[in-house]
Structure formats: structure tokens, C-alpha cells
N, C-alpha and C positions, 0 to 999 in steps of 0.2 A: 504494500500500500504506500502511496506517495506520502512523503514527509517523514518517513521513519529511518531513512538511510542517507542523511545529508541535506544540507540546506538547499541544494540545487534540484532536489526531487520535486516533481510537479504532481498536483492532485490528479488522480486518474479516474475519479468517479466512483470509487468503491465506498459508497455511503448510502445507507437506507434513506436518509433524508433527501439526498440528491436524487435518488431514483424516484421517490414519491413526487418530488417537484417536477421531474422530467415527464412523468406520466400525465400530470395535470396539464403541462404545456403542450404535450402531444395532442390531447383531447381538444384543447382550445384551438390549436392550429388546424386540425381536421375540420372542426365545425366552421371556422372562418373561411377555409378554402371553399366549401360549398356555398356559403352565403355570398362571398365576394365574387366568385366566378359567375354565379347567377346574376348578381347585380351588375357586373361588368358587361355581360351580354345585353342586359336590358338597357343599360345606360350608354352602350357603345363606347365604353371607356377602355383604352389600351392600358392606362395606368392602373385601373382597378384589376384588370385581368393579369397584368404583370405582378401585382401584389398578391393576387390569389394564387398564382403559380408559386410564388415564394412561400406562401403558407403550406401548399402541398409538399414542396420540396423539404421544408422544415419538418413536417410531420414524419416524412419518410426517413430523413437523416437522423432525427432524434430517436426513432425506433432502432436504427442501426447503432447509434451511440449506446443505447441501453443494452443491446445484444452483446457488445464487446467489452462492457465494463468488467474489469477483473481478468480480462484475457491477456495474452502476451503483448508486448510492445509492438511486435510485428503485426498482430491482428488489429491493434488499435490504430497504428499508423496507416495500415491498409484501408481501414474504415474512414479515417480522416482524408486520405487521398481520394477515395471514392466520392466523398462529400464535396471535396474541393473541385473535382472535375465535373460533378453534377451542377454545382453553382456556375462553373464556367459555361456549361452548355445552356443553362437557363439564361445567363447574361447574353450569350450569342443569339438565342432564340428571340429574346425581347428586342434586341437591336434589330434583327432582321424583320420581325413583324412590325416594329415601329416604322421602319423605312417603308414597308408596304403600305402602312396606314397613312403615310404622308400623301398618297395619291387617292385615298378614300374620301369621298365627299360625304360629309356629315359631321355634326357637332355633338359631342357627348352630352348627356343630361347631367348638368352640374349639381342639381339637387340630390340625385341618387348618389353621385360621387361623394358629395360632402357628408351625407348621412352615414353611408356605409364606411367611408374613410374614418369617421369619428368612432364608429363602433369597433372597427379594426384597431384603431389606436388604443382604445381602452383595453382591448384584449391583449395587445402586445405590451402595454405598460405593465399589465398584471404578470405577463411572462417574464419581463425584464426584472421585475421586483422579486419574483420567485428564484431567478437564476443569478442575480448579481453577486451573491455571496460566493459563487463558484466560477466567476468569470476568468480567473487566472488558473489554468491547469494545463494538462498535456494537450496535444493537437486535437484529440477527440473531444475533450471537454471545451477547449477554446472555440472549436467550430460551432458548438451549441450556442455559446454566448454570442458569437458574431452573427449567427442567423437571427437570433432574437433581437439583437440591436438593429440589424438591417430592417426587420419588420417595423419596428417603432419609427425609425427614420423614414421608411417608405410610406407609412400611414400619414405622417405629417406632410410629406411631399404630395400625396394624393389630395389632401385637403387644400393645399395651396393651388394644385392644378384645378380643382373644382372652382375655387375662387377666381382663378384666371379665366377659365372657360365661361363662367357667369359674367365676368366683367368685359371680356372681349368678344363674346359670342362666336368664338372660333375654337377649333380643336387643337390649336398649336400648344397651349399650355399643357394639355394632357400628353401630347407626344414628347414634349421637352422633358417632363417629369419621368415618363417611361424610359427615356434614354438615360437620364441620370440614375434611375434605379438599376438599369442594366449595367452601368458602370460600377455601381456599388456591389452588385453580384460578382463582377469580374475581379474587383479589388479584394473582396473577401476570399474568393477562390484562390488567388495567388498567395494571400497570407496563410491560409490553411495548408496548402500544398507545401509552401516553403518551410513552415514549422514542422510538418510531418516528416519531410525529407531530412531536416536538420536533426530531429530526434532519432531517426533511423541511422544516420551517419554517426551520431554520438555513440550509439550502441555498438556499431561495427568497429569504431575506433578503440573502444574499450575491450574489444575481444569477446563480447557477449552475443549469443545468437538469439536467445529468448530471455525475457525477464518477467 
């Protein structure tokens, strides 16, 4: 378990309290994926759909995080790498679909965007509150925190997009926010992959195969 063999050891998730909090966060993310994806289609909002995809990705990756808690470092870094590459693919998908939507004629429904964005923000603030105690850990734990943080930032951005759509009567604020969120996915993906690879190299350098 992290913390028992030197000050450089990182929390690896082996905690009943952490697991309980993670289960709650998984449930919240799964519910909000369904709500936000439906609302995104109804409002024709790319930003809402991008945020809904983030909820789905988080629910899936949090489940992976639970599955590898207490496993070997190789298994945990493999899980973190998978999550990092998943975020990378999500970011690329949002970028691509946003470029496509530039040529789509139609203005998102600002009222739906704002209302659902606020509900999602409350959900993610609850998730952040539950996980903030464990934000500094190994790559697997760290990836959970980064995903939760991304959600909260994304919800604030969606609300700004809704205000922009309402004020300008165009879809450009929605597309701009979706692009920013895609960039956030890519940034987090690189952080997770970099930390996972660094942890794996550290084990190899010390001559350990499994820990």
C-alpha cells in the first residue's frame, strides 16, 4: 500500500473509503451521461454532447480504476495508459465533429444548454468534493481526479456557451467551447500517459518487475 515504504510512494487507491466514493461518482457520471446526451440532441448543442461523452468516458474509466486497485504497478499503469489514450480519442472525436458542425446550419437552444449545464455542474462539484482528498496519487488515481476536474470545468464552459448563444443568436459560442473542451481532453490524456510511463520506467530502473 502507498505510503508505507518511503516518502516518494504514491497513494494507489487501496482504501475502502476511496472505493465507496468512487462508486458514488461512477453512478453520478452514468446518470448525467444519459441526461446530457439526450438534452444535447434536443438542444442541438455540440458542447453538451461533448460533455456527455466525457461523462460516459469517466464512468467507464472509473470502473477500470476500481478493477485494478491493489493490482500490480504494471496493471495499474496499463489501466492509466488505456484511460489516457481513451481521452485522446475523445478529444480527437470532439475536434472532428466540431469542425463538421461549423458547416451545420442551426442555432443550439440556449435555455436547455444552460439548465442542463447547471445540473451537470452541481453533479460534478459533488464528485470533485468526494475525490479531492485523493487527488494526489499514482497515475491510476491521478487520472480519476483529472477526469472529475475536467467535468467541472467543462460544465462551467457549457454555461458560458449557453450565455453566448443566447446573446449572439449564433452557434459559434457552442462550437468554440466544444473545441476548448476537446483541448482539455487532449491535455489530460498527455498528463496521464506521461505519468504512467514515468512510473513504469521508475520500476524498471529499480530492477522490479511487479510491485
